[in-house]
N, C-alpha and C positions, 0 to 999 in steps of 0.2 A: 504494500500500500504506500503510495507516495504522499508526502505531507503537502498540504495546500499552502501556497505562498500567502503570507499575511502582510498587509500594509500597516503602517503606524499612522494613526490619525490623531492630531492634537486639537484641542479647543480651549478657548479662554473660559475661565470660571471665576466668579467672585469669591471672596474669602470665606463666606459662609458655606458655599457649595464645596469648596476645597476641604474645609474642615469636616463637613459631613462625609465626604468620600474617604477621608483618612480613616474613618471609623469602620469601614467595610473591609473585611479580610481579603477578598479577591476583587479588587476594583475593576480590573479589566473584564472579568466575566460578568460582573454586575452591569457595567456600562454596555457591553455587547448585548446582554439580555434585554436591558431597558430599551435600547435602540431598536432591536428586532421587534419587540412588543409594540413600540410606537409605530413602526413601519407597517406592521400587520393590521393595526387598528386605525390607520390613517383615513381621514374623511375622503371619500372618492371624489367629492365635488371641489373642495378647496385644496385638496392634496396636502394637507397638513399645515397650511399657512394660517389657518384660523380666521380667514376673512375671504370673501368672494370678490373677484374683480367685477367691475361694472357689467361686463358681458355675461359673466357667470350669474350675477344677480338677476339679470334680465331673463336668462334661461330658467333660473330657479323660480322666479315669479310666474312664468308661464306654466311650469310643471306644477306649482302649488295651487293653481286654479282647480285642478282635478284631484288633488291629494291633500291630506291633512295629517297632523300629528295626533297620535292617540297613545294612551297608556295601556300597556299590555296587562290584562287581568291576571296573568300567571306570574310574570317576573317583575311587573311594574316599571319596566323600562319604556321610554318613549320610542315610538317607531312610526314609519310612514304608512298611511292607509289610502288606498285608491278610492275615490268617490264613486267609481263605477262598480265596486265590489270585486270579488275574486273570480 
């Protein structure tokens, strides 16, 4: 089995984040896991930016005409519901 090549990625962090990370025994594994989780759960519309561009907002408003947000009766999470039914 060949070992996969790894790249080193650095990022800036404020003092409080650095101090919190120092408390974690395996920082590299923690950061890799956190990043992978964030990427797997990224919003498909804003792609993780946390805001829509004006064009995306226009598309969202068009989509929202026939869709609504509703709370799931089982897990209580908010999800999209089509106004035309299933």
